[in-house]
C-alpha positions, 0 to 999 in steps of 0.5 A: 473519531467523531460521529453523529449520534441519532437521538430517538425516543428509544435512545433517550430512554436508554440514556436516562436509564443508564444515567447515574442518579436517574429516577428510571427503573432498573435497566433490564431488557423489557424497559430499555433498548439495550441493543442501542448501547454504544460499544467501547471500541479500543481503536474506533469504528464507523464511517469516517468523514473525507475531511478527517481522512485527509487530515491524517494524510496531510499530517504524514505528508508534512512530516516526510517532506520536512524529514527528508528535503529534496536537495543535492549537497557536498558530502564534506561541507554540506552546502547545497549543489545547485549548478549541475555542472558542479556535480562530482563524486562528492555530491550526494542527496541531502541526508534525512531520515528516509532514502528518496530513491529506495523501493519504500519511497517508490511506494511513497511516490505512487501513494502521493500521486494517488493522493493527489488524484483523490484530493486534487491538493497540489501539495502532493503533486508538488512533492513528487514533481520536486523529487523527480525533477531533481533526479532527472536533472542530476541523472545525466551527470551522475551517469557520466561519473558512473561511466568514468568508473567514479564511486558516488552516493549509493542513493544515487547509484541505485538509479544510475546502476540498479543492482537489484529489483529493490533498486529499480521496480517500485521507483520506476513504476511511480515514474511511469505513473508520473508520466502517464498522469493527466491523461498521458500528459504527465503531472508536470509538463517536463516530466515525460521527457525528463524521466524517460532515460530513467524509466528506460534504464530501470526497465533495462535492468528488470528485463534483461539483468535481473537474476531468474529461475530457469523458467524466467521467474524473478529469483535471488541468490540469497539466503539460498541459491534460487530463492524466490521472494514474495517481495519481488512480485511488487518489486518487479512486476508493476513496472513491467505491466505499466511499461505495457501502458506506457509503450503499447507493447503487449510483450510487457503485459504478457511478461508481467502476467507470466511473472504473476503465474510463476510466483503463484505456482510456487508461493500460493497456498490455496487451502489458506488463500494466502502466500508464503513468504519464501520458496527455495528450489530444491534439486528434487522437487518430488521430495522438497517441502517448502515452509509456508510463513504468511508474513503480512507485509509480503502478502501485502506486496503480493495483493498490491501487485495484483491490483496494479497489474489489473489496473493496466492489463487490457480487458481482453487479455487472455489471462486476465480472468486468472489474475483477477480470480487470484486477487479475489481469493486472496482478498477473501483469505486476508479478510478472514484474518483481520483482528477485531481492532481492524489490524492484521498480524505480523504473521497473518495466521499466528495470533501470538504475533504482533499487529502491524501497520504497513500490512494493514494499510496495504490491505486497506488500500487494496481492498478499497481499490478492488471494491471501487474497481468492481472487482469485489463486493462492496457489501462484503469488503467495504466494512473491512476497509473502513475498520482497516482505516480506523486501524491505520489512522490510530497508528499515525502520531501527532508528528505524522510518523507511522507507528508499529511498522515492521523494519526491513525483513529477510526471509526465515524458515522458522516463526520466531524470525518473523515474530520478533522483528523490531518495529520503528517509526523510521521504518520507511515502509509504512508511510507510502501505504498509509497515504495510499490507503487514505486516498482509496478510502476518500474515493471509497467514501465518495463512490460507495454508500456506507451507513450505520445500521444497527450500529454495524457498518453496511454498504448499500447499492445506493444512498439510503434516505433515513436517519433511523438507527435500524432500518430495512435495506431501502430505508423503510421501517418494516419490523 
């Protein structure tokens, strides 16, 4: 990271005193301002420039766009299928490194939309529009094939006939955002009408067909019967909340909050201010013990869900204070566990596990967003965000690939399962969070007032008019 150095007489003295061969007296605490020495950060530190943040984001966008183009092809010949009437069971999305209809890519679509809103760069809008138009145009024909009992590309099948929250939730939420964008007129004139059948199909699955516990909380039948996965907070709840915004129907808001509280009742560990990853219903809850493994990315899905719900939940909703309180407590628990290089660990409270990028990027976005929305203090959490961003950008290589991302992960009952999960640049979970983090850091830099003071990142209530390396809160020197 490039950073402007403020040269004062004291700084000049320090530089001269520490320059080999200089005629200065040996450095000591009496003749040299040692506190102005620059630390040797391994990852980076300080206040990035918005253009530097966007350069990282642009690199990621170029990579994912080239890696997986938006196109239908014949699976045997590989030739493009452009005539919708020629779609048959042999038609599939062109195979690339990523799956354009997976939940990871639902996260990516939401992130790219956020990047468009933050930067105004049409390349981000066009990325989403191109893919959503393709899916919307092809949907009626593939639905017809499904009704005829035909089997076809699994990447399309999960759009037409979702089998799990993973198939439905994240992509659905991103489509609703694309429809709501630009003050409800959509980011593209044709999308509100074109996407509505897909949105309704996804919501029908989430509301009416997803497996639930007896009290209605989303659940799975693996690895054990009646297992609650923290991941499903994000896979299921945001699209329900956003459906409330899309339709104006209060029942969707109420269901979203009911799900948040159902998950937190089972998954929240108050003494650590973290969520456990998994919970299995026992026949006798009075004697049950639920192991608490605080997996990084799952906690990311949880706080991201809280942000998404708060973004659309009406200000006067009776249970909004409960959701906001949970977010604030979770933010405190997460901030306390940030590594000195800006990352978070794979198991958050286990320093013997590796530093992981996707969770770090999600936390960077969520904490930045919460600061920008006024839910968290900029003074306390702004520096955490910028340290997190330095970690995130360090994980993006020259090609735009995101490194050190944990691959897809099920649920385990001992720490080795999590600690030894592989990492891979093709793990799709990292790309959306990096873009989302970058977009919100740009918003943070525009809305907030960070400044280096005594070499530390500080956030102020207003811009401080000084170029001194050390100053009082108002920029004056009174020490």
